[in-house]
N, C-alpha and C positions, 0 to 999 in steps of 0.2 A: 347293133348299128352304134348305140351308145358306146358299149364298150371299145369299140373300133376308134371313134373318135377320142376318148379318153386315154386310151394307150397310143394313138399320135399324139395328143398334147403332151403326156407324159414323156415320150421320147423326145419331143422335138424340147421340151423344158430341161429334160437330163442333157442333152446334146449341148444346150445353150449354157447349162452349169459348166459342163467337162470344156467347153470352149474359152469360157472367159477364165477360168482356173489356169488353163494351160496357158492362154496370153498373159495372164499375170508373172506367170513364172519365167516365160521366155522374157517379158520387159524387166523382170527385176535381175534375172540372168546377163541381161545385155548390159545393162546400166548401174550395176553394181561397184564400188570400189571400197578399198580400205588402205588405210596409212596406218603402219606397223612402227612403233618406235621405242628404242631401248636405249639405255644409257651403260656403256661399256665403260668400266672405269679400273683402274689398276695392274693393268696388262703390261702395260711397259715400265719397265725398271727405273726409266727418268721419269720426273717430274715434268710439267707443261712448262715450268720456269726455265728448264733446262735446256730445252731445243726451243728456237725462235728465227724465222727470219724473216726479213723485209725485202719484197720485189716491187718494182714499179706498176702503178696500177693499170698502165696503157702503154701498148708501143705499136705504133704505125708503120708498117712494111712499105708504105707507098703505094705505086700502081703496077700492076701487071696487067700485059696483053698478050696476043698472041705473037707478036714480035720479041718480046721480052720476057720469059716465061720464071725468071729468077729476080726475086726482089734484093735491094742492097742489104749488107751484111750490117747487123744492129748490134752493137756494143750493148751488153747487159750486166749490171751489178746486180748479186744478191749478195745481202747482209745477213753473218749469221749473228744474231742478238742472244743467244743464248750462253750457256756455259759449257757446252759441249763440243767436241769436233764434231761436224755433220757430212753428210752427203746428201746433195740436193738432187730429185730427178724429175724434169719436167714432162708432165702427162696430158694429155686432151679429157678434159673434164667431160666429156661426149665421146665416147669411144667410136660413134658412128659418124663422126665428123669426116667427110671426104677432103675437102681442100685442104685443110691444116693439118692433115696427117704427113703432109707432105713438108712441114717445118722441120730443119735442123738445125744442130748446135754444134759449136767446135770452142775448144779451149782459147786458140791463138789463131790470128789471121796467117802468120808465119813464124818459121822457127828457124834459127842458124843453128841448133843443136842435133839437126836429123830427125827428131822425134816426131815420127808421121801421126803418131796416136794425139798429139796436142794439135795438129793442123788438119784431121781427118773430120768431115763432117759427120756427125751419126743423128739418128733420125729420133725424133721427139718420142720418149719412152725407153730409148737404147742408150740414152746419153746422160751422165751423171756428173755432177759437179762437187767435189771435195772443198769443203772451207774449214779449216781451223777455228777454234773458240778463239773470241777476243782475249788480246793479251791483258794484263792485271792494269786495271785503271781505265779501260777503253770499255764503249757500250757495245760495239760492234766489231767484225771483221769482215772485209768486203773478199767476194769471189766474182771473177768477170769472165764471160765468155760471150759468144758472138752468135746470132741466130740469123737464119735466111729461109726464106719460102722459095720453093724450088718446083714449078710445077712442070718441069720438062718431062717427067714420068707419070703425070696425072691422066688417067684413063677416063674421068668422069665427064660428063657433059654440063658446059655453062652456057644455058640458052640465051641469057639477057646480062646485058651491065648491071652490075651489082656495086652501089657504094656502101663503102664503111661495112664490109663483111665481115664479122667477127668470129672468135671463139674464144672459149673460156680455157686457160692453160693453169694447171695446179702444180704447183711446187711441192713435191714429197720433200719434208726435211726428216731424216732418221739419224739416230747416234751412230759412229763409226768407231 
């Protein structure tokens, strides 16, 4: 009888140890994270001083509703402050952003030359703007384009009114 009690106590104790060890592994696995950082230098043939841009900190596209799904067209200046001709491509910082993936850009509102490429809207990520380097004696050269939010093809759901809905747009500048 004594051996049965000892075996039972041993079994319960062993079971409790296994349970505690498994729980600690589960907790550690579900709550572990790590940040990895590396400095990558020397891959671009141009130095950081050769490519530089300035963009506005903020643009307000106004108010959209079910009756008016297209924002006004906003003019945007992008300044090339570097020493090289550049190509600037706007992209969404968060690729999962659903509303601002319907942001469109174009070079001109209208054209008399018949060049539809200048006036055709292109979706964010597909549009680019070429800006020449500043002329001698100047600190920047401006490029200009228009942007507009067009939600007519938006398939998502907006269930509540949202004031000041924002997304971060990154302007990638590369030498051309």
